[in-house]
N, C-alpha and C positions, 0 to 999 in steps of 0.2 A: 503494500499500500502506500508506503511511503516514498518507493519508488517514482510513484506519480504524482508528489509534491515537486519534482524536480529533484530529489536527494541520490546520490550515487551510493553504490557498494563502498567504497570508499568513506562517505558520510557518517554509515552507520557507528562507526568507530569511533567517533568524535560526538556527537548526538546522546546527551541525555534524553533518558524517558518524558521529561518534562518537554523537551523539546521538540521532539515526535510527536507528542499528542497536542500541542500547540500547530506543530504544521500541518496536523493530517485536521486539527480543527479551519484552521484558517482555510486549506483548500475546499473544504465541506461549504464554507461560507460562502465564498466565492463561485462555487459551482452555481450555489442554492442565487446568488444574485446573477448570475451568468442567464438560469434560467429564468429569472422575472421575478422571483422570490422577493418580497420584503426582507431585509435582515438587519438588524440591528447592527450597528457600528459601536461596539463594546470602547474604543477612545473617544467618541465621540459623546456618550452617556457619561460616562467617567468625566469629562470636560464641562458636561452641563455641571455634574452635580459639585466638583469643584468652586464651579461659579455661583450656583448657590448657596455654597457656605454660608458666606456672610448675612445670610437673610434671613437662612436658619436660624441660625445662632442666636440673631437678633431675637426670632419668635419663642424661643426655648429659652430666652431670658425675660422675657413677657410671660411667659406660662402659657404659651396659647399652643407649644405641641411638648408632648411629655417627655420626662427622660427615654423612658423606653424606646421611643420613636429615637428621636434625638440618639442616644446610643447605640441603636444599627446602624442608621444612618453614616454616622463616624466612624464604625466597626468596617461597614461596606467600603466607603475611602482609602481606611487604611489597611486592608485586604487588597484594594486594588495595587498601592501603593508597593506594600513591601513584596508585589509578583514583580515590581518592575524591575 
């Protein structure tokens, strides 16, 4: 399957399982997009979440958003950033 992403047999010695999974997921995403399916762009979603953080923090400070929802949002951002 990895060969369909453009990887070579030689590459197999140097990539990690995580890299392989990322390559396969991106191949799947691009194939779906080429087929006309609307797909979410994780990078775009992250940028939107990061841009909305100041407004979310303000709403949390005012009590308009619960600690649970605020903490879940922050955890999502931290997970993305730790994977990067």
